[in-house]
N, CA, C and O atoms as CSV, one atom per row, in Angstrom:
chain,resi,resn,atom,element,x,y,z
A,1,MET,N,N,14.700,15.705,25.115
A,1,MET,CA,C,15.945,14.759,25.893
A,1,MET,C,C,14.890,13.501,26.488
A,1,MET,O,O,15.132,12.301,26.351
A,2,LEU,N,N,13.563,14.118,27.238
A,2,LEU,CA,C,12.862,12.889,27.428
A,2,LEU,C,C,12.230,12.694,26.495
A,2,LEU,O,O,11.578,11.695,26.798
A,3,LYS,N,N,11.806,13.150,24.935
A,3,LYS,CA,C,11.139,12.476,24.396
A,3,LYS,C,C,12.056,11.448,23.164
A,3,LYS,O,O,11.445,10.756,22.350
A,4,LYS,N,N,13.175,11.494,23.205
A,4,LYS,CA,C,14.314,10.608,22.680
A,4,LYS,C,C,14.398,9.429,23.799
A,4,LYS,O,O,14.277,8.323,23.271
A,5,ILE,N,N,14.589,9.379,25.331
A,5,ILE,CA,C,14.243,8.377,25.836
A,5,ILE,C,C,13.066,7.845,25.790
A,5,ILE,O,O,13.227,6.701,25.367
A,6,ILE,N,N,11.877,8.058,26.009
A,6,ILE,CA,C,10.834,7.528,25.819
A,6,ILE,C,C,10.674,7.137,24.037
A,6,ILE,O,O,10.202,6.021,23.819
A,7,HIS,N,N,11.050,8.019,22.753
A,7,HIS,CA,C,11.255,6.946,22.120
A,7,HIS,C,C,11.698,5.671,22.028
A,7,HIS,O,O,10.988,4.697,21.778
A,8,LEU,N,N,13.056,5.666,22.261
A,8,LEU,CA,C,14.039,4.734,22.344
A,8,LEU,C,C,13.386,3.604,23.257
A,8,LEU,O,O,13.380,2.463,22.793
A,9,ILE,N,N,12.929,3.788,24.300
A,9,ILE,CA,C,12.247,2.600,24.959
A,9,ILE,C,C,10.722,2.300,24.903
A,9,ILE,O,O,10.244,1.274,25.387
A,10,PHE,N,N,10.027,3.216,24.309
A,10,PHE,CA,C,8.700,2.658,24.102
A,10,PHE,C,C,8.593,1.789,23.138
A,10,PHE,O,O,8.327,0.588,23.109
A,11,LEU,N,N,8.875,2.689,22.243
A,11,LEU,CA,C,9.082,1.940,20.388
A,11,LEU,C,C,9.845,2.762,19.694
A,11,LEU,O,O,9.727,3.967,19.470
A,12,PRO,N,N,10.764,1.867,19.326
A,12,PRO,CA,C,12.064,2.807,18.563
A,12,PRO,C,C,11.189,2.404,17.395
A,12,PRO,O,O,10.180,1.706,17.295
A,13,CYS,N,N,12.289,3.422,16.148
A,13,CYS,CA,C,11.714,3.665,14.844
A,13,CYS,C,C,11.444,2.368,14.082
A,13,CYS,O,O,10.620,2.279,13.173
A,14,ARG,N,N,12.232,1.344,14.545
A,14,ARG,CA,C,12.449,0.275,13.417
A,14,ARG,C,C,10.867,-0.826,13.550
A,14,ARG,O,O,10.306,-1.400,12.617
A,15,GLU,N,N,10.516,-0.827,14.863
A,15,GLU,CA,C,9.659,-1.260,15.427
A,15,GLU,C,C,8.214,-0.955,14.807
A,15,GLU,O,O,7.329,-1.765,14.531
A,16,ALA,N,N,8.224,1.378,14.571
A,16,ALA,CA,C,7.036,1.529,14.314
A,16,ALA,C,C,6.690,1.270,12.947
A,16,ALA,O,O,5.599,0.907,12.506
A,17,THR,N,N,8.309,1.624,12.012
A,17,THR,CA,C,7.721,1.377,10.932
A,17,THR,C,C,7.577,-0.022,10.574
A,17,THR,O,O,6.721,-0.021,9.688
A,18,LEU,N,N,7.904,-1.061,10.758
A,18,LEU,CA,C,7.148,-2.301,10.732
A,18,LEU,C,C,5.950,-2.696,11.011
A,18,LEU,O,O,5.309,-3.554,10.405
A,19,LEU,N,N,5.561,-1.963,12.108
A,19,LEU,CA,C,3.991,-1.916,12.434
A,19,LEU,C,C,2.961,-0.945,11.534
A,19,LEU,O,O,1.753,-0.981,11.299
A,20,MET,N,N,4.053,-0.066,11.155
A,20,MET,CA,C,3.079,0.989,9.872
A,20,MET,C,C,2.921,-0.571,8.483
A,20,MET,O,O,1.787,-1.033,8.365
A,21,GLU,N,N,3.748,-1.031,7.836
A,21,GLU,CA,C,3.580,-2.109,6.987
A,21,GLU,C,C,2.812,-3.200,7.479
A,21,GLU,O,O,2.120,-3.826,6.676
A,22,LYS,N,N,2.832,-3.543,8.774
A,22,LYS,CA,C,1.683,-4.698,8.957
A,22,LYS,C,C,-0.001,-4.097,9.098
A,22,LYS,O,O,-1.014,-4.675,8.702
A,23,ARG,N,N,0.077,-3.022,9.658
A,23,ARG,CA,C,-1.110,-2.185,9.382
A,23,ARG,C,C,-1.933,-2.217,8.305
A,23,ARG,O,O,-3.144,-2.424,8.225
A,24,ASN,N,N,-0.738,-1.880,7.123
A,24,ASN,CA,C,-1.632,-1.984,5.576
A,24,ASN,C,C,-2.169,-3.400,5.238
A,24,ASN,O,O,-3.135,-3.560,4.492
A,25,ALA,N,N,-1.413,-4.539,5.894
A,25,ALA,CA,C,-1.078,-5.266,5.394
A,25,ALA,C,C,-2.741,-6.388,6.363
A,25,ALA,O,O,-3.277,-7.292,5.721
A,26,GLN,N,N,-3.049,-6.173,7.288
A,26,GLN,CA,C,-3.823,-7.126,7.917
A,26,GLN,C,C,-3.755,-6.137,9.611
A,26,GLN,O,O,-2.958,-5.287,10.007
A,27,THR,N,N,-4.919,-6.724,10.217
A,27,THR,CA,C,-5.208,-5.553,11.381
A,27,THR,C,C,-4.203,-6.106,12.844
A,27,THR,O,O,-3.827,-7.207,13.247
A,28,ILE,N,N,-4.050,-4.731,13.304
A,28,ILE,CA,C,-2.907,-4.850,14.619
A,28,ILE,C,C,-3.703,-4.718,15.322
A,28,ILE,O,O,-4.801,-4.177,15.191
A,29,SER,N,N,-2.907,-5.545,16.747
A,29,SER,CA,C,-3.738,-5.119,18.172
A,29,SER,C,C,-3.950,-3.685,18.652
A,29,SER,O,O,-3.400,-2.630,18.336
A,30,ARG,N,N,-5.039,-4.018,19.618
A,30,ARG,CA,C,-5.142,-2.297,19.902
A,30,ARG,C,C,-4.069,-1.506,20.608
A,30,ARG,O,O,-3.990,-0.281,20.699
A,31,LYS,N,N,-3.050,-2.659,21.214
A,31,LYS,CA,C,-1.879,-2.503,22.298
A,31,LYS,C,C,-0.974,-1.698,21.120
A,31,LYS,O,O,-0.571,-0.548,21.293
A,32,GLU,N,N,-0.760,-2.348,20.101
A,32,GLU,CA,C,-0.083,-2.205,18.982
A,32,GLU,C,C,-0.045,-0.739,18.427
A,32,GLU,O,O,0.841,0.114,18.459
A,33,ASP,N,N,-1.594,-0.743,17.791
A,33,ASP,CA,C,-1.631,0.681,17.597
A,33,ASP,C,C,-1.720,1.895,18.509
A,33,ASP,O,O,-1.466,3.066,18.229
A,34,TRP,N,N,-2.172,1.321,19.766
A,34,TRP,CA,C,-1.744,2.574,20.445
A,34,TRP,C,C,-0.454,2.778,20.781
A,34,TRP,O,O,-0.321,3.942,21.158
A,35,LYS,N,N,0.692,2.089,20.820
A,35,LYS,CA,C,2.120,2.489,20.407
A,35,LYS,C,C,2.550,3.461,19.801
A,35,LYS,O,O,3.040,4.549,20.103
A,36,LEU,N,N,2.116,2.523,18.224
A,36,LEU,CA,C,2.393,3.354,17.379
A,36,LEU,C,C,1.613,4.654,16.956
A,36,LEU,O,O,1.952,5.129,15.872
A,37,SER,N,N,0.474,5.391,17.753
A,37,SER,CA,C,0.383,6.321,17.671
A,37,SER,C,C,0.662,7.224,18.754
A,37,SER,O,O,0.440,8.432,18.660
A,38,VAL,N,N,1.153,6.665,19.803
A,38,VAL,CA,C,2.057,7.395,20.454
A,38,VAL,C,C,3.261,7.716,19.700
A,38,VAL,O,O,3.590,8.900,19.618
A,39,HIS,N,N,4.082,6.652,19.039
A,39,HIS,CA,C,5.450,7.127,18.476
A,39,HIS,C,C,4.933,8.290,17.313
A,39,HIS,O,O,5.579,9.328,17.168
A,40,LEU,N,N,4.086,8.092,16.755
A,40,LEU,CA,C,3.931,9.019,15.759
A,40,LEU,C,C,3.361,10.650,16.191
A,40,LEU,O,O,3.185,11.681,15.542
A,41,LYS,N,N,3.179,10.246,17.704
A,41,LYS,CA,C,3.269,11.974,18.091
A,41,LYS,C,C,3.862,12.679,18.566
A,41,LYS,O,O,3.601,13.815,18.963
A,42,ILE,N,N,5.505,11.599,18.611
A,42,ILE,CA,C,6.473,12.029,18.591
A,42,ILE,C,C,7.759,11.759,18.384
A,42,ILE,O,O,8.699,11.896,19.167
A,43,CYS,N,N,7.752,11.229,16.903
A,43,CYS,CA,C,8.474,11.214,16.295
A,43,CYS,C,C,7.943,11.834,14.536
A,43,CYS,O,O,7.043,11.320,13.872
A,44,LYS,N,N,8.943,13.234,14.043
A,44,LYS,CA,C,8.287,13.485,12.823
A,44,LYS,C,C,8.674,12.867,11.636
A,44,LYS,O,O,8.232,13.111,10.513
A,45,TRP,N,N,9.982,11.616,12.118
A,45,TRP,CA,C,10.597,11.441,10.822
A,45,TRP,C,C,9.423,10.038,10.601
A,45,TRP,O,O,9.320,9.661,9.433
A,46,CYS,N,N,8.550,9.270,11.675
A,46,CYS,CA,C,8.259,8.351,11.068
A,46,CYS,C,C,6.611,8.867,10.892
A,46,CYS,O,O,5.685,8.180,10.464
A,47,ARG,N,N,6.563,10.127,11.306
A,47,ARG,CA,C,5.195,10.791,10.825
A,47,ARG,C,C,5.091,10.999,9.095
A,47,ARG,O,O,4.139,10.919,8.319
A,48,ALA,N,N,6.479,11.287,8.911
A,48,ALA,CA,C,6.794,11.847,7.439
A,48,ALA,C,C,6.870,10.322,6.829
A,48,ALA,O,O,6.563,10.166,5.647
A,49,TYR,N,N,7.295,9.142,7.664
A,49,TYR,CA,C,7.569,7.809,6.613
A,49,TYR,C,C,5.412,7.570,6.295
A,49,TYR,O,O,4.769,7.586,5.246
A,50,LYS,N,N,5.056,7.420,7.463
A,50,LYS,CA,C,3.589,7.104,7.414
A,50,LYS,C,C,3.070,7.765,6.178
A,50,LYS,O,O,2.445,7.125,5.332
A,51,GLU,N,N,3.349,9.175,6.055
A,51,GLU,CA,C,2.604,9.710,4.820
A,51,GLU,C,C,2.962,9.576,3.696
A,51,GLU,O,O,2.200,9.986,2.820
A,52,LYS,N,N,4.348,8.906,3.278
A,52,LYS,CA,C,4.294,8.790,2.068
A,52,LYS,C,C,4.373,6.995,1.582
A,52,LYS,O,O,4.639,6.467,0.502
A,53,LEU,N,N,3.966,6.356,3.087
A,53,LEU,CA,C,3.591,5.326,2.794
A,53,LEU,C,C,2.027,5.097,2.414
A,53,LEU,O,O,1.568,4.017,2.042
A,54,GLU,N,N,1.457,6.026,2.537
A,54,GLU,CA,C,-0.239,6.127,2.303
A,54,GLU,C,C,-0.246,6.594,0.915
A,54,GLU,O,O,-1.079,6.162,0.118
A,55,ILE,N,N,1.011,7.816,0.450
A,55,ILE,CA,C,0.950,7.747,-0.950
A,55,ILE,C,C,0.970,7.081,-1.638
A,55,ILE,O,O,0.174,7.049,-2.577
A,56,LEU,N,N,2.124,6.077,-1.400
A,56,LEU,CA,C,2.496,4.939,-2.341
A,56,LEU,C,C,1.610,3.646,-2.218
A,56,LEU,O,O,1.473,2.839,-3.136
A,57,ASP,N,N,0.881,3.516,-0.679
A,57,ASP,CA,C,0.043,2.794,-1.064
A,57,ASP,C,C,-1.396,3.206,-2.241
A,57,ASP,O,O,-1.694,2.347,-3.070
A,58,ASP,N,N,-1.824,3.925,-2.222
A,58,ASP,CA,C,-2.741,4.743,-2.624
A,58,ASP,C,C,-2.709,4.371,-4.366
A,58,ASP,O,O,-3.643,3.913,-5.025
A,59,ILE,N,N,-1.356,4.721,-4.834
A,59,ILE,CA,C,-0.626,5.057,-6.008
A,59,ILE,C,C,-0.770,3.392,-6.846
A,59,ILE,O,O,-0.986,3.205,-8.044
A,60,LEU,N,N,-0.568,2.338,-5.757
A,60,LEU,CA,C,-0.443,0.853,-5.679
A,60,LEU,C,C,-1.665,0.440,-6.171
A,60,LEU,O,O,-1.802,-0.117,-7.260
A,61,LYS,N,N,-3.018,0.830,-5.004
A,61,LYS,CA,C,-4.239,0.362,-5.357
A,61,LYS,C,C,-4.667,1.015,-6.773
A,61,LYS,O,O,-5.114,0.246,-7.623
A,62,ARG,N,N,-4.556,2.398,-7.075
A,62,ARG,CA,C,-4.918,2.552,-7.876
A,62,ARG,C,C,-4.434,1.566,-9.668
A,62,ARG,O,O,-5.147,1.125,-10.570
A,63,LYS,N,N,-3.398,1.583,-9.524
A,63,LYS,CA,C,-2.170,0.805,-10.216
A,63,LYS,C,C,-3.132,-0.516,-10.683
A,63,LYS,O,O,-3.543,-0.644,-11.836
A,64,LEU,N,N,-3.385,-1.357,-9.721
A,64,LEU,CA,C,-3.706,-2.384,-9.364
A,64,LEU,C,C,-5.352,-2.806,-10.234
A,64,LEU,O,O,-5.713,-3.822,-10.828
A,65,SER,N,N,-6.092,-1.395,-9.924
A,65,SER,CA,C,-7.769,-1.692,-10.077
A,65,SER,C,C,-7.463,-1.345,-12.074
A,65,SER,O,O,-8.219,-1.757,-12.954
A,66,GLN,N,N,-6.348,-0.621,-12.282
A,66,GLN,CA,C,-6.655,-0.064,-13.801
A,66,GLN,C,C,-5.856,-1.379,-14.517
A,66,GLN,O,O,-5.914,-1.308,-15.744
A,67,LYS,N,N,-5.182,-2.467,-14.052
A,67,LYS,CA,C,-4.932,-3.465,-14.665
A,67,LYS,C,C,-6.102,-4.171,-14.668
A,67,LYS,O,O,-6.588,-4.643,-15.695
A,68,GLU,N,N,-6.635,-4.282,-13.463
A,68,GLU,CA,C,-8.093,-5.377,-13.521
A,68,GLU,C,C,-8.813,-5.078,-14.393
A,68,GLU,O,O,-9.361,-6.027,-14.954
A,69,GLU,N,N,-9.189,-3.452,-14.979
A,69,GLU,CA,C,-10.134,-2.822,-15.676
A,69,GLU,C,C,-9.320,-3.309,-16.913
A,69,GLU,O,O,-10.002,-3.912,-17.741
A,70,SER,N,N,-8.518,-3.223,-17.087
A,70,SER,CA,C,-7.761,-3.205,-18.642
A,70,SER,C,C,-7.322,-4.664,-19.352
A,70,SER,O,O,-6.835,-4.912,-20.455
A,71,GLU,N,N,-7.757,-5.610,-18.095
A,71,GLU,CA,C,-7.412,-7.178,-18.694
A,71,GLU,C,C,-8.494,-7.383,-19.617
A,71,GLU,O,O,-9.657,-7.027,-19.426
A,72,VAL,N,N,-7.839,-8.255,-21.102
A,72,VAL,CA,C,-8.803,-8.548,-22.028
A,72,VAL,C,C,-8.435,-10.090,-21.670
A,72,VAL,O,O,-7.384,-10.668,-21.391
A,73,ASN,N,N,-9.934,-10.527,-21.824
A,73,ASN,CA,C,-10.469,-12.439,-22.040
A,73,ASN,C,C,-9.536,-12.595,-23.092
A,73,ASN,O,O,-9.150,-11.637,-23.761
A,74,GLN,N,N,-9.138,-13.814,-23.277
A,74,GLN,CA,C,-8.586,-14.580,-24.552
A,74,GLN,C,C,-10.007,-14.654,-25.572
A,74,GLN,O,O,-10.168,-14.086,-26.652
A,75,SER,N,N,-10.943,-15.540,-24.844
A,75,SER,CA,C,-11.663,-15.590,-26.016
A,75,SER,C,C,-12.273,-14.211,-26.834
A,75,SER,O,O,-12.986,-14.278,-27.835
A,76,ASP,N,N,-11.807,-12.899,-26.147
A,76,ASP,CA,C,-12.353,-11.959,-26.540
A,76,ASP,C,C,-11.275,-11.325,-27.845
A,76,ASP,O,O,-11.625,-10.523,-28.711
A,77,ILE,N,N,-10.328,-11.748,-27.737
A,77,ILE,CA,C,-9.077,-11.354,-28.758
A,77,ILE,C,C,-9.114,-12.799,-30.203
A,77,ILE,O,O,-8.666,-12.754,-31.349
A,78,GLN,N,N,-9.739,-13.766,-29.571
A,78,GLN,CA,C,-10.023,-14.260,-30.742
A,78,GLN,C,C,-10.949,-14.254,-31.497
A,78,GLN,O,O,-10.920,-14.571,-32.686
A,79,ASP,N,N,-12.373,-13.686,-30.520
A,79,ASP,CA,C,-13.179,-13.056,-31.449
A,79,ASP,C,C,-12.588,-12.099,-32.665
A,79,ASP,O,O,-12.984,-12.248,-33.821
A,80,PHE,N,N,-11.608,-11.108,-32.297
A,80,PHE,CA,C,-11.844,-10.356,-32.347
A,80,PHE,C,C,-10.400,-10.802,-34.070
A,80,PHE,O,O,-10.372,-10.532,-35.271
A,81,LYS,N,N,-9.745,-11.363,-33.349
A,81,LYS,CA,C,-9.168,-11.519,-34.870
A,81,LYS,C,C,-9.872,-12.626,-35.584
A,81,LYS,O,O,-9.183,-12.935,-36.556
A,82,ASN,N,N,-10.611,-13.122,-35.537
A,82,ASN,CA,C,-11.207,-14.157,-36.341
A,82,ASN,C,C,-12.655,-12.709,-37.419
A,82,ASN,O,O,-13.016,-12.677,-38.596
A,83,LYS,N,N,-12.882,-12.142,-36.649
A,83,LYS,CA,C,-13.890,-10.936,-37.283
A,83,LYS,C,C,-12.755,-10.058,-38.458
A,83,LYS,O,O,-13.182,-9.619,-39.526
A,84,VAL,N,N,-11.161,-9.904,-37.992
A,84,VAL,CA,C,-10.660,-9.333,-39.122
A,84,VAL,C,C,-10.276,-10.286,-40.038
A,84,VAL,O,O,-9.917,-9.677,-41.046
A,85,LEU,N,N,-10.141,-11.784,-40.238
A,85,LEU,CA,C,-9.650,-12.135,-40.914
A,85,LEU,C,C,-11.049,-13.027,-41.884
A,85,LEU,O,O,-10.918,-13.759,-42.865
A,86,GLU,N,N,-12.271,-12.638,-41.194
A,86,GLU,CA,C,-13.366,-12.778,-42.151
A,86,GLU,C,C,-13.297,-11.219,-42.920
A,86,GLU,O,O,-13.918,-11.270,-43.982
A,87,LYS,N,N,-12.788,-10.045,-42.693
A,87,LYS,CA,C,-13.163,-8.991,-43.274
A,87,LYS,C,C,-11.956,-8.707,-44.290
A,87,LYS,O,O,-12.023,-8.143,-45.382
A,88,LEU,N,N,-10.916,-9.204,-43.693
A,88,LEU,CA,C,-9.694,-9.482,-45.210
A,88,LEU,C,C,-10.131,-10.741,-45.857
A,88,LEU,O,O,-9.177,-11.131,-46.530
A,89,ASP,N,N,-11.194,-11.610,-45.972
A,89,ASP,CA,C,-11.459,-12.130,-47.438
A,89,ASP,C,C,-12.022,-11.726,-47.955
A,89,ASP,O,O,-12.180,-12.439,-48.946
A,90,ILE,N,N,-12.824,-10.515,-48.042
A,90,ILE,CA,C,-13.535,-9.807,-48.591
A,90,ILE,C,C,-13.224,-9.168,-50.042
A,90,ILE,O,O,-14.038,-8.412,-50.571
C-alpha cells in the first residue's frame, strides 16, 4: 500500500515513461533523474518498459548505422552505368 501511495504522489508512471523518453533524446536534470531512479526501484512495470525501450533504441541505432553505411553516392551509380555501357559497346 505504501509503495502505491509513494508511486502516485512521487512520480506517476505517465511522467516516468515521459522522462525515460526524454532521457533518450536529451539530458535530464539531476532532480528528474533521481525521481526516475526511485520510481524505477518501486515500479516493475516501468522497469519492464525501460528494458524494452533500450532494446528498441539499440535496434534503431543499428538500423540507422547500417543504412548510412549502405548509402551509395549518385556519382558512383553514374560511373557504374557508364562502365556497363562501355562494355556493352564491345
